[in-house]
N, C-alpha and C positions, 0 to 999 in steps of 0.2 A: 402479472400474477400476484395474488395476495398471500399465498401460502408457500411454504418451503416445499420444493419438489426435488426429488432425487431420481435421476435417470441412470440406472445400472443395467448394462448389457453383459450377460454372462456367456452367451454363445460366441465362440471364437470367430465363426463365420460372419455373424452379425456385427461383431466388433470391427472386423476387417472392412465390411461395407460402410459402417459408420465413419471409420477413420478415412476411408477413401473419399466419401462424400465431403467430409470436412476439409480434406486436402484440396479437392476440386473447388470448393467454395473459396478457400484461401487463395488459390491460384487465380480464380476468376476475379476476386477483389484486387489482387496485385495487378492483373492485366488491365482492369478498368482504371485503376489509379495511374498506371503508366501511360495509358492512352490520354487521360485527362492532363497529366503532366506535360505530355508532348504538345497538346493543344495550348496549354498555358505558355509554354516556351515559344510557340509560334506567334502568340498574340501578345508579345512584350509591349507593344505600343498601346494596346487597349487595357489599361490598368483595371478597369471595372470588370471586364470579362475575365481577366486573369484572377482577380479576387474571388469571383463567383466559382471559378474552377477549383481554386484552393479550398473554398468552403465545401464544395461537393466532395472533394477528396477527404477532408476532415470528417464529414458526416459519414461517409462510406467506412472509413477506418473505425470510427466510434461504434457504428452499428455492428461491425464485425467483432470488435472487442467485447461488446456487451452481449453477444449472441452465445448460444450453447456450443459454438464451434471451438472456442478457446477459453482457457482459464485466465481471467484477467490478472490474477495474482502471480502465477508462475509461467504462464505462456504456453503450457502444454495443450495440445489439441487431440491427444490420443487417449484421454482418460474419461471415466465416468464423471458426470457433473451433477451438481446440486445448485438449485436456484435459491439465492438468499434475498428475500423480499426487502429487508431494510437497506440493502446495498443496491438492489435492483440489477443484479448481475449473477452470472453463473461462475461457480468455482469448482475445481476438481475436488474430489472427496478428501484428499490429503490436505489441501489448503483450507478447506472448510473445517476439518478436524483441528488444524492449527489455530484457526480463527476462534473456534469455540473454546479451545484450551486457554487462549490468551484473554478472551472475554471473561472467563471464569476467574483467571488469575487476577485480572484487574478488579473484578467485583469483590474478590475476597482478599485483596491486598491489605494487610493490617497497618496501613499508614493512612491517617486522616487526610482529607482534601486540604485542610489548612496547613498541615505539615508539608504536603507536597508543594503547595504554593510557596511556603517559606523556604523550602529546599531550593526551588528554582530561583528565588530572589537572591539567596546566598551564593548559589553557584554562578550566577551571572555577574555578581558584584566583583570588586577588586580583591576581596578576600577569597573568592572562588577562582574562576579562570580569567577574570578580568577581560571579558569579551568586549571588544571595541572595534572600530574601523581599522586599527593598526594590527589587529590579530588577537591572539589569546595565549594563555599559558596552559595549553592542553597537554596532558601527559597521561593517557589512559583514563582510568577512573580514580586517580589519586585524589583530586579535589572533592569529587562526589563522595568517596568513602570517608574522607575526613569530615565533611559536613554532616553526613548521615550519622557518623559516630558521635559527633558533638551534639546532635539532636536526640541521641539515645535510641536510635534504631538498631535493633539487634542484627547480627550477621546473617541469620537465615532470611530475615525480611529484606535485607539489603540484596541478597542473592536473587530473590524473586523480583525486586524492583529493577535490578540490572537486566534480568532476563526479559522483563516486559519492555524495558528501555531499548534493548537490542531489537525486539520485534517492531518497535516504533521507529527504528533507524538510528538509535543512539548507541554507537559502538565505542564512544569515548566521551569525556566531559563536554567538549564543545558540540559534539553531535547530539548529546542529550538536550542541550539548550536549543540547538537549531532544528532538530528533527523530532525528538520525543516530547519536548515541552508542549508544542501545540496539540499533540494527540492527547496527552494527559489532561491539559486544560479543557480541551473539547469534551472529554469524558466528564470532567468535574462540572462543567456548566450545562451539560445535558441532563444531569441528575435532578 
């Protein structure tokens, strides 16, 4: 599909039918996957056949996850769904609302892309958390707050930045580097 589509069912009886059909499809997928796994375990000598079976299971799971049966973001299968064309997947209304909120937050974040890149450079350096193979000096958002303060970023903007970082999986300084940084940089280089 090329357009965003929303499927909302208001009638409780139809919701029950929809949820029942989704449950049946989920159980069918699980049953097929279990049967294929049994075949794979019986064919331990034939590596090629076993690899083909694993590939079929992966394809089956991917098709199910991308279907309208389940929200890929939260995993719920009993909610109304919306198709997001740029992601090519279905999300529940709540997850899509959250997605739109954070897209707007990112688009209107009053920190320039250059400052964001500078922030990540400083945070990853020895002056920040000193991320290396030996570990890091992570302690909540301590280093991030210090760096943003030194860069002249006001408290309100810092709050928005940390809220967006958490959405991207950055719940502390080291997770900002490991999880949120790729998402921020992806946004920067798409623009």
